[in-house]
SEKOLLUM-421482 format. One record per atom (N, C-alpha, C, O): residue number from 1; residue in one letter; x, y, z. Coordinates in steps of 0.1 Angstrom, whole numbers. Layout:
num  residuo  X  Y  Z
NUM  A  X  Y  Z $
...
***
This chain:
num  residuo  X  Y  Z
1  X  8  -12  0 $
1  X  0  0  0 $
1  X  9  12  0 $
1  X  19  13  7 $
2  X  5  22  -8 $
2  X  13  35  -8 $
2  X  10  42  5 $
2  X  -1  42  10 $
3  X  21  47  10 $
3  X  20  53  24 $
3  X  11  65  24 $
3  X  6  70  35 $
4  X  8  71  13 $
4  X  -2  83  12 $
4  X  -16  79  11 $
4  X  -25  87  13 $
5  X  -19  66  8 $
5  X  -32  61  7 $
5  X  -37  57  21 $
5  X  -29  53  30 $
6  X  -49  59  24 $
6  X  -55  55  37 $
6  X  -69  50  35 $
6  X  -78  58  33 $
7  X  -71  37  35 $
7  X  -84  32  32 $
7  X  -94  34  44 $
7  X  -106  35  42 $
8  X  -89  36  56 $
8  X  -97  39  67 $
8  X  -101  54  67 $
8  X  -92  62  69 $
9  X  -113  57  64 $
9  X  -118  71  63 $
9  X  -132  71  69 $
9  X  -139  61  69 $
10  X  -135  83  75 $
10  X  -148  84  80 $
10  X  -159  89  70 $
10  X  -170  92  74 $
11  X  -155  89  58 $
11  X  -164  93  47 $
11  X  -164  108  44 $
11  X  -170  112  34 $
12  X  -158  116  52 $
12  X  -157  130  49 $
12  X  -143  135  46 $
12  X  -139  147  47 $
13  X  -134  125  43 $
13  X  -120  129  40 $
13  X  -111  130  52 $
13  X  -100  134  50 $
14  X  -115  126  63 $
14  X  -107  126  75 $
14  X  -101  112  78 $
14  X  -109  103  79 $
15  X  -88  111  78 $
15  X  -82  98  80 $
15  X  -84  94  95 $
15  X  -83  102  104 $
16  X  -86  81  97 $
16  X  -87  76  110 $
16  X  -75  68  113 $
16  X  -72  58  106 $
17  X  -67  72  122 $
17  X  -55  65  127 $
17  X  -46  61  115 $
17  X  -43  50  113 $
18  X  -41  71  107 $
18  X  -33  68  95 $
18  X  -19  63  100 $
18  X  -14  67  111 $
19  X  -13  54  92 $
19  X  0  50  96 $
19  X  11  61  93 $
19  X  21  62  99 $
20  X  8  68  82 $
20  X  17  79  78 $
20  X  9  92  77 $
20  X  -2  92  72 $
21  X  15  103  81 $
21  X  9  116  80 $
21  X  19  124  72 $
21  X  30  126  76 $
22  X  15  129  60 $
22  X  23  137  52 $
22  X  37  131  49 $
22  X  47  138  49 $
23  X  37  118  47 $
23  X  49  111  44 $
23  X  58  108  56 $
23  X  69  103  54 $
24  X  54  112  68 $
24  X  62  110  80 $
24  X  55  100  89 $
24  X  42  99  89 $
25  X  63  92  96 $
25  X  56  83  106 $
25  X  48  90  116 $
25  X  51  102  119 $
26  X  38  84  121 $
26  X  29  90  132 $
26  X  38  93  143 $
26  X  47  86  147 $
27  X  35  104  149 $
27  X  42  109  161 $
27  X  31  116  170 $
27  X  22  121  165 $
28  X  34  116  183 $
28  X  24  121  192 $
28  X  25  137  192 $
28  X  16  143  199 $
29  X  35  143  186 $
29  X  36  157  186 $
29  X  31  163  173 $
29  X  33  157  163 $
30  X  25  175  174 $
30  X  21  181  161 $
30  X  33  183  152 $
30  X  45  184  156 $
31  X  31  184  139 $
31  X  41  185  129 $
31  X  51  196  132 $
31  X  63  195  130 $
32  X  46  207  137 $
32  X  54  219  139 $
32  X  66  216  149 $
32  X  77  221  147 $
33  X  63  208  159 $
33  X  73  205  169 $
33  X  82  193  166 $
33  X  92  191  173 $
34  X  79  186  155 $
34  X  88  174  152 $
34  X  102  179  147 $
34  X  111  171  149 $
35  X  103  190  142 $
35  X  116  195  137 $
35  X  126  197  148 $
35  X  138  197  146 $
36  X  121  201  160 $
36  X  129  203  172 $
36  X  141  213  169 $
36  X  152  210  172 $
37  X  138  224  162 $
37  X  148  233  159 $
37  X  153  240  172 $
37  X  165  243  173 $
38  X  145  241  181 $
38  X  149  246  195 $
38  X  145  235  205 $
38  X  135  229  203 $
39  X  153  234  215 $
39  X  151  223  225 $
39  X  140  227  235 $
39  X  144  228  247 $
40  X  128  229  231 $
40  X  117  232  241 $
40  X  115  220  250 $
40  X  112  221  261 $
41  X  116  208  244 $
41  X  114  196  252 $
41  X  124  195  263 $
41  X  120  192  275 $
42  X  137  198  261 $
42  X  147  198  271 $
42  X  145  209  281 $
42  X  146  207  293 $
43  X  141  221  277 $
43  X  139  232  285 $
43  X  127  229  295 $
43  X  129  231  307 $
44  X  116  224  290 $
44  X  104  222  298 $
44  X  107  210  307 $
44  X  102  210  319 $
45  X  114  200  303 $
45  X  118  189  311 $
45  X  126  194  323 $
45  X  123  189  335 $
46  X  135  203  321 $
46  X  143  209  332 $
46  X  133  216  342 $
46  X  134  215  354 $
47  X  125  225  336 $
47  X  116  233  344 $
47  X  106  225  352 $
47  X  104  228  364 $
48  X  101  214  346 $
48  X  92  205  353 $
48  X  98  200  366 $
48  X  91  198  376 $
49  X  111  198  367 $
49  X  118  193  378 $
49  X  122  203  388 $
49  X  126  200  400 $
50  X  121  216  384 $
50  X  127  227  393 $
50  X  116  238  396 $
50  X  119  246  405 $
51  X  105  238  390 $
51  X  95  248  393 $
51  X  89  246  406 $
51  X  86  235  411 $
52  X  86  258  413 $
52  X  79  258  425 $
52  X  66  266  423 $
52  X  65  274  414 $
53  X  56  263  431 $
53  X  43  270  430 $
53  X  45  285  430 $
53  X  53  290  438 $
54  X  39  292  420 $
54  X  40  306  419 $
54  X  51  311  411 $
54  X  52  323  409 $
55  X  60  303  407 $
55  X  72  307  398 $
55  X  66  314  386 $
55  X  56  310  381 $
56  X  74  323  381 $
56  X  71  329  368 $
56  X  81  326  358 $
56  X  93  324  361 $
57  X  77  326  345 $
57  X  87  323  334 $
57  X  86  335  325 $
57  X  76  338  319 $
58  X  98  341  322 $
58  X  99  352  313 $
58  X  106  347  300 $
58  X  116  341  301 $
59  X  100  350  289 $
59  X  106  346  276 $
59  X  110  358  268 $
59  X  103  368  268 $
60  X  121  357  261 $
60  X  126  369  254 $
60  X  118  372  241 $
60  X  117  383  237 $
61  X  112  361  236 $
61  X  103  363  224 $
61  X  90  356  226 $
61  X  90  345  232 $
62  X  79  362  222 $
62  X  66  356  224 $
62  X  65  343  216 $
62  X  56  335  219 $
63  X  73  341  206 $
63  X  73  329  198 $
63  X  76  317  206 $
63  X  74  305  201 $
64  X  83  318  218 $
64  X  86  307  226 $
64  X  74  301  233 $
64  X  73  289  237 $
65  X  63  309  235 $
65  X  52  306  244 $
65  X  45  293  239 $
65  X  43  284  247 $
66  X  41  292  226 $
66  X  34  280  222 $
66  X  42  267  224 $
66  X  37  257  228 $
67  X  55  267  221 $
67  X  63  256  223 $
67  X  65  251  237 $
67  X  64  239  240 $
68  X  67  261  246 $
68  X  68  258  260 $
68  X  54  252  265 $
68  X  55  242  273 $
69  X  43  258  262 $
69  X  30  253  266 $
69  X  28  239  261 $
69  X  22  231  268 $
70  X  32  237  249 $
70  X  30  223  243 $
70  X  36  213  252 $
70  X  30  202  255 $
71  X  49  215  255 $
71  X  56  204  263 $
71  X  51  204  278 $
71  X  54  194  285 $
72  X  45  214  283 $
72  X  39  213  296 $
72  X  25  206  295 $
72  X  19  204  305 $
73  X  21  203  283 $
73  X  8  196  281 $
73  X  -4  205  282 $
73  X  -15  201  283 $
74  X  -2  218  280 $
74  X  -12  228  279 $
74  X  -15  231  265 $
74  X  -8  238  258 $
75  X  -27  226  260 $
75  X  -30  228  246 $
75  X  -42  238  245 $
75  X  -50  239  254 $
76  X  -42  245  234 $
76  X  -52  255  232 $
76  X  -66  249  231 $
76  X  -67  238  226 $
77  X  -76  256  235 $
77  X  -90  251  234 $
77  X  -94  251  219 $
77  X  -101  242  215 $
78  X  -90  261  212 $
78  X  -92  262  197 $
78  X  -79  260  190 $
78  X  -70  253  194 $
79  X  -78  268  179 $
79  X  -65  267  171 $
79  X  -53  273  178 $
79  X  -42  268  177 $
80  X  -55  284  185 $
80  X  -44  291  191 $
80  X  -47  294  206 $
80  X  -58  294  211 $
81  X  -36  296  214 $
81  X  -37  299  228 $
81  X  -43  313  229 $
81  X  -40  322  220 $
82  X  -50  316  239 $
82  X  -54  330  242 $
82  X  -45  335  254 $
82  X  -42  327  263 $
83  X  -42  348  253 $
83  X  -33  354  263 $
83  X  -37  368  265 $
83  X  -43  374  256 $
84  X  -34  374  276 $
84  X  -36  388  279 $
84  X  -25  396  272 $
84  X  -13  393  274 $
85  X  -29  405  264 $
85  X  -19  413  256 $
85  X  -20  427  261 $
85  X  -30  433  262 $
86  X  -8  433  264 $
86  X  -7  447  268 $
86  X  -2  455  256 $
86  X  7  451  249 $
87  X  -9  466  253 $
87  X  -5  474  241 $
87  X  -2  488  246 $
87  X  -7  493  256 $
88  X  6  495  238 $
88  X  10  509  240 $
88  X  11  515  226 $
88  X  19  511  218 $
89  X  3  525  223 $
89  X  2  531  209 $
89  X  0  520  199 $
89  X  6  520  188 $
90  X  -9  511  201 $
90  X  -13  500  192 $
90  X  -2  490  189 $
90  X  -3  482  180 $
91  X  9  490  197 $
91  X  20  481  196 $
91  X  20  471  208 $
91  X  18  476  219 $
92  X  22  459  205 $
92  X  22  449  216 $
92  X  35  451  224 $
92  X  46  451  219 $
93  X  33  453  237 $
93  X  45  455  246 $
93  X  46  444  256 $
93  X  56  443  263 $
94  X  36  436  257 $
94  X  36  425  267 $
94  X  26  414  265 $
94  X  15  417  260 $
95  X  29  402  269 $
95  X  19  391  268 $
95  X  20  383  281 $
95  X  31  381  286 $
96  X  9  380  287 $
96  X  8  372  299 $
96  X  -1  360  297 $
96  X  -12  361  292 $
97  X  5  348  300 $
97  X  -3  336  298 $
97  X  -2  327  310 $
97  X  8  320  312 $
98  X  -12  327  318 $
98  X  -12  318  330 $
98  X  -15  304  325 $
98  X  -22  302  315 $
99  X  -10  294  332 $
99  X  -13  280  329 $
99  X  -11  272  342 $
99  X  -5  276  352 $
100  X  -17  260  342 $
100  X  -17  251  353 $
100  X  -9  238  349 $
100  X  -11  232  339 $
101  X  1  234  357 $
101  X  8  222  355 $
101  X  8  215  369 $
101  X  13  220  379 $
102  X  3  202  369 $
102  X  2  194  381 $
102  X  -5  202  392 $
102  X  0  202  404 $
103  X  -16  208  389 $
103  X  -24  215  399 $
103  X  -17  227  405 $
103  X  -21  231  416 $
104  X  -7  232  399 $
104  X  1  244  404 $
104  X  0  255  393 $
104  X  1  252  381 $
105  X  -2  267  398 $
105  X  -3  278  389 $
105  X  10  284  385 $
105  X  19  287  394 $
106  X  12  287  373 $
106  X  24  293  368 $
106  X  20  304  357 $
106  X  9  303  352 $
107  X  29  313  354 $
107  X  26  323  344 $
107  X  38  325  335 $
107  X  49  326  340 $
108  X  35  326  322 $
108  X  45  329  312 $
108  X  44  343  308 $
108  X  33  348  307 $
109  X  55  351  307 $
109  X  55  365  304 $
109  X  64  367  292 $
109  X  75  361  291 $
110  X  60  377  284 $
110  X  68  382  274 $
110  X  67  397  275 $
110  X  55  402  276 $
111  X  77  405  274 $
111  X  76  419  275 $
111  X  89  425  268 $
111  X  99  418  266 $
112  X  88  438  265 $
112  X  99  445  259 $
112  X  110  448  270 $
112  X  121  450  267 $
113  X  105  448  283 $
113  X  115  450  294 $
113  X  115  438  303 $
113  X  105  432  305 $
114  X  126  436  309 $
114  X  128  425  318 $
114  X  137  431  330 $
114  X  146  438  326 $
115  X  135  428  341 $
115  X  128  418  348 $
115  X  124  421  362 $
115  X  117  414  368 $
116  X  129  433  367 $
116  X  126  436  381 $
116  X  112  437  385 $
116  X  108  433  396 $
117  X  103  440  376 $
117  X  88  441  379 $
117  X  83  427  383 $
117  X  73  427  391 $
118  X  88  417  377 $
118  X  83  403  379 $
118  X  87  397  393 $
118  X  81  388  397 $
119  X  98  403  399 $
119  X  103  397  412 $
119  X  99  406  423 $
119  X  103  404  435 $
120  X  93  418  421 $
120  X  89  427  431 $
120  X  81  421  442 $
120  X  82  426  454 $
121  X  73  411  439 $
121  X  65  404  450 $
121  X  73  393  457 $
121  X  67  386  465 $
122  X  85  391  454 $
122  X  94  381  460 $
122  X  93  368  454 $
122  X  100  358  458 $
123  X  86  366  443 $
123  X  85  353  436 $
123  X  98  351  427 $
123  X  105  360  423 $
124  X  100  338  424 $
124  X  111  334  416 $
124  X  108  337  401 $
124  X  96  335  397 $
125  X  118  340  393 $
125  X  116  343  379 $
125  X  126  335  371 $
125  X  138  336  373 $
126  X  121  326  362 $
126  X  129  319  353 $
126  X  129  327  340 $
126  X  119  332  335 $
127  X  141  329  334 $
127  X  143  337  323 $
127  X  149  329  311 $
127  X  159  323  313 $
128  X  142  329  300 $
128  X  146  321  288 $
128  X  150  331  277 $
128  X  142  339  272 $
129  X  163  331  274 $
129  X  168  341  264 $
129  X  178  334  254 $
129  X  182  323  256 $
130  X  181  342  244 $
130  X  191  337  234 $
130  X  205  342  238 $
130  X  206  349  248 $
131  X  215  338  231 $
131  X  229  340  235 $
131  X  233  355  238 $
131  X  239  358  248 $
132  X  228  364  229 $
132  X  232  378  230 $
132  X  227  384  243 $
132  X  234  391  250 $
133  X  215  381  246 $
133  X  208  386  258 $
133  X  214  379  271 $
133  X  216  385  281 $
134  X  218  366  269 $
134  X  223  358  280 $
134  X  237  364  285 $
134  X  239  365  297 $
135  X  245  369  275 $
135  X  257  375  279 $
135  X  255  388  288 $
135  X  262  390  298 $
136  X  245  396  284 $
136  X  242  408  291 $
136  X  236  405  305 $
136  X  241  411  315 $
137  X  227  395  306 $
137  X  222  391  319 $
137  X  232  386  328 $
137  X  232  389  340 $
138  X  241  378  323 $
138  X  252  372  332 $
138  X  261  382  337 $
138  X  265  381  349 $
139  X  263  393  330 $
139  X  272  403  334 $
139  X  266  414  343 $
139  X  272  419  352 $
140  X  253  416  341 $
140  X  247  428  348 $
140  X  235  425  357 $
140  X  230  435  363 $
141  X  232  413  360 $
141  X  220  410  368 $
141  X  223  400  379 $
141  X  233  393  379 $
142  X  214  399  389 $
142  X  216  390  400 $
142  X  212  375  396 $
142  X  212  367  405 $
143  X  208  373  384 $
143  X  204  360  379 $
143  X  216  350  378 $
143  X  227  354  376 $
144  X  212  337  380 $
144  X  223  327  378 $
144  X  218  318  367 $
144  X  207  315  365 $
145  X  228  314  359 $
145  X  226  305  348 $
145  X  223  291  353 $
145  X  230  285  361 $
146  X  211  285  349 $
146  X  207  272  354 $
146  X  207  262  342 $
146  X  207  250  345 $
147  X  206  266  330 $
147  X  205  256  319 $
147  X  209  262  306 $
147  X  207  274  303 $
148  X  214  253  297 $
148  X  217  257  283 $
148  X  211  246  275 $
148  X  213  234  277 $
149  X  204  250  264 $
149  X  197  241  256 $
149  X  202  244  241 $
149  X  198  254  235 $
150  X  210  235  236 $
150  X  217  237  224 $
150  X  208  238  212 $
150  X  199  229  210 $
151  X  211  248  204 $
151  X  204  249  191 $
151  X  214  254  181 $
151  X  211  259  170 $
152  X  227  252  184 $
152  X  238  257  175 $
152  X  239  250  162 $
152  X  245  255  153 $
153  X  232  238  161 $
153  X  232  231  148 $
153  X  225  239  138 $
153  X  226  236  126 $
154  X  217  249  141 $
154  X  211  257  132 $
154  X  219  268  126 $
154  X  215  276  117 $
155  X  232  269  131 $
155  X  240  280  127 $
155  X  247  277  114 $
155  X  259  273  114 $
156  X  240  278  103 $
156  X  246  276  90 $
156  X  239  286  80 $
156  X  231  294  85 $
157  X  243  286  68 $
157  X  239  296  58 $
157  X  224  299  58 $
157  X  220  311  58 $
158  X  216  289  57 $
158  X  201  291  55 $
158  X  195  297  68 $
158  X  186  305  67 $
159  X  200  293  79 $
159  X  195  298  92 $
159  X  208  304  100 $
159  X  214  297  107 $
160  X  211  317  97 $
160  X  223  322  103 $
160  X  223  324  118 $
160  X  234  327  124 $
161  X  212  323  124 $
161  X  211  325  139 $
161  X  213  312  147 $
161  X  209  301  142 $
162  X  220  313  158 $
162  X  221  302  167 $
162  X  208  302  175 $
162  X  203  312  181 $
163  X  201  290  175 $
163  X  188  289  182 $
163  X  190  283  196 $
163  X  180  279  202 $
164  X  201  284  202 $
164  X  203  280  216 $
164  X  196  288  225 $
164  X  194  300  223 $
165  X  191  282  236 $
165  X  184  290  246 $
165  X  191  288  260 $
165  X  197  278  263 $
166  X  191  299  267 $
166  X  198  299  280 $
166  X  187  302  291 $
166  X  178  310  289 $
167  X  188  295  302 $
167  X  178  296  312 $
167  X  185  301  325 $
167  X  194  296  330 $
168  X  179  312  330 $
168  X  184  319  342 $
168  X  174  319  352 $
168  X  162  318  349 $
169  X  178  319  365 $
169  X  169  320  376 $
169  X  172  332  384 $
169  X  184  335  388 $
170  X  162  340  387 $
170  X  163  351  396 $
170  X  155  348  408 $
170  X  142  349  407 $
171  X  161  346  420 $
171  X  154  343  432 $
171  X  157  353  442 $
171  X  168  352  449 $
172  X  149  363  444 $
172  X  152  374  454 $
172  X  154  369  468 $
172  X  160  375  476 $
173  X  148  357  472 $
173  X  149  352  485 $
173  X  162  344  487 $
173  X  166  341  499 $
174  X  169  341  476 $
174  X  181  333  477 $
174  X  192  340  468 $
174  X  195  335  457 $
175  X  197  351  473 $
175  X  207  358  465 $
175  X  220  351  462 $
175  X  228  354  453 $
176  X  223  341  471 $
176  X  235  333  469 $
176  X  233  320  462 $
176  X  241  311  462 $
177  X  222  319  454 $
177  X  219  307  446 $
177  X  231  304  437 $
177  X  237  313  431 $
178  X  234  291  436 $
178  X  245  287  427 $
178  X  239  283  413 $
178  X  229  277  412 $
179  X  246  287  403 $
179  X  243  283  390 $
179  X  254  275  383 $
179  X  263  271  390 $
180  X  253  273  370 $
180  X  264  265  364 $
180  X  274  276  358 $
180  X  270  286  353 $
181  X  286  272  359 $
181  X  297  281  355 $
181  X  301  277  341 $
181  X  308  267  339 $
182  X  295  285  331 $
182  X  297  282  317 $
182  X  300  294  310 $
182  X  292  304  311 $
183  X  310  295  301 $
183  X  312  307  293 $
183  X  301  308  283 $
183  X  297  298  277 $
184  X  297  320  280 $
184  X  287  322  269 $
184  X  294  330  258 $
184  X  297  342  259 $
185  X  297  323  248 $
185  X  305  328  237 $
185  X  297  329  224 $
185  X  302  334  214 $
***
């Protein structure tokens, strides 16, 4: 049988449990995440083991939010997630997306500015950034580096950017928190 054929159909053109989808073996992740261009799976796996109730997660780009939510098992009710968007002069300046993982409340944030506002209440803040921002944060803030998720394999002609993600923790209640000692080059 040709892998693009599927005799099992519900009569309206929807395949029922196809062996192949778009020429690729079935996988439990949506097609978008199969490429694993950035290691959201590794990032979320790390966070799942280290998050505490009330922790906040700040992302440098709003584009990280769907991938992170996917690996936390938080799926949209419809096609896209809904989030609270803050605007200024009709430009998006912030996104807030609360979610629940293992009956604990967490919030994902994206904003043009980081990060003192998010720790003012004493809560811990996890910060997910790219290499250039990671260098700045390591030099100028009280955050400690907690994780590195390699995406350097994307650093070639077609995709000139390094897709690596760096994870920092800012815990105002533990200023002497230890991180990993790793150069960011």
